[in-house]
Structures are given as structure tokens and as C-alpha cells.
C-alpha positions in Angstrom: -39.8 0.6 11.2 -37.5 0.3 8.5 -34.3 2.4 8.7 -32.7 2.7 12.3 -33.2 6.1 13.5 -29.6 8.2 14.1 -28.7 9.3 18.0 -25.5 11.0 17.1 -23.3 11.5 14.4 -20.1 9.7 16.4 -19.0 7.6 17.9 -19.3 6.4 21.8 -16.2 5.5 23.1 -16.4 3.6 25.8 -15.1 1.0 28.5 -15.3 -2.6 27.9 -13.9 -5.5 30.4 -12.1 -8.4 29.0 -15.6 -11.1 29.1 -17.9 -9.3 30.0 -21.3 -8.4 27.7 -23.0 -6.0 26.2 -26.2 -5.5 24.0 -25.2 -2.0 21.8 -28.9 -0.8 21.1 -29.1 -1.8 16.9 -32.6 0.6 15.9 -31.5 4.5 17.7 -34.4 4.7 20.0 -32.9 3.1 23.2 -32.5 5.8 25.9 -29.3 4.7 27.4 -27.3 4.6 24.0 -25.5 3.1 22.5 -26.4 0.3 24.5 -30.4 -1.1 24.1 -33.0 -1.2 26.9 -36.2 -2.8 25.4 -37.8 0.2 23.0 -36.9 -1.9 19.1 -40.5 -4.2 20.6 -42.3 -4.2 17.3 -39.0 -2.3 15.4 -38.1 -5.6 13.7 -34.7 -3.9 15.2 -32.7 -7.2 17.3 -29.5 -5.6 19.9 -26.0 -6.9 19.0 -23.7 -8.9 21.2 -20.6 -8.3 21.9 -18.2 -9.1 23.9 -15.3 -7.8 25.0 -12.3 -10.3 25.1 -9.4 -7.1 26.6 -10.2 -4.2 28.9 -10.0 -0.9 27.8 -11.5 1.7 24.6 -13.9 1.3 21.8 -15.9 2.8 19.6 -19.9 1.3 19.4 -21.8 2.7 16.4 -23.7 6.7 17.4 -25.8 6.6 13.9 -26.7 3.3 13.2 -25.4 3.2 10.0 -22.0 1.3 10.5 -21.2 -2.2 8.5 -19.3 -3.4 11.3 -22.1 -3.4 13.8 -21.8 -2.9 16.8 -18.3 -1.0 16.6 -18.0 2.8 14.7 -16.7 2.4 10.9 -17.1 5.9 9.9 -20.1 6.2 8.3 -21.3 9.0 10.4 -18.8 10.7 8.4 -21.1 10.1 5.4 -24.0 10.3 6.6 
């Protein structure tokens, strides 16, 4: 698998908690988007760690084309 799947062309608005670790799905195969569920096995993709520095909302990339993984950079607007 050389290119990630695109589960949605919009970010996932997610509440995060300070100090908590989140593993963002980079392959697009997870059934628990935007988070990894292990479906990347044998794809060449690995989950990306995000550790929240404060409580609040973040926007995890849904299209898997971001240049700021795991967060959305608007790349879905060009797909």
C-alpha cells in the first residue's frame, strides 16, 4: 500500500485531554477514525502519536493528505 485511503474529506473535530496520548491512523483503514485500530499491519504505515498539551478541541486530519500530521492543514480542500 503506497497511498493512504481517504476515509473522509473533512477533519475530525475531537475533544482531547491534557497529557493524554492519542494514536492517529495514518493509513485510512481504521474503523475507529481518526484513531488507529491496528488495521495498518503490513501496509507500510504506522500510527502517529499526538500528546495533548492542554484540554480542548483539535482537528485530526480525515483525508490523510495533511502536511501537518496528525492535524488538519486544509489539504482536503484540494482533493
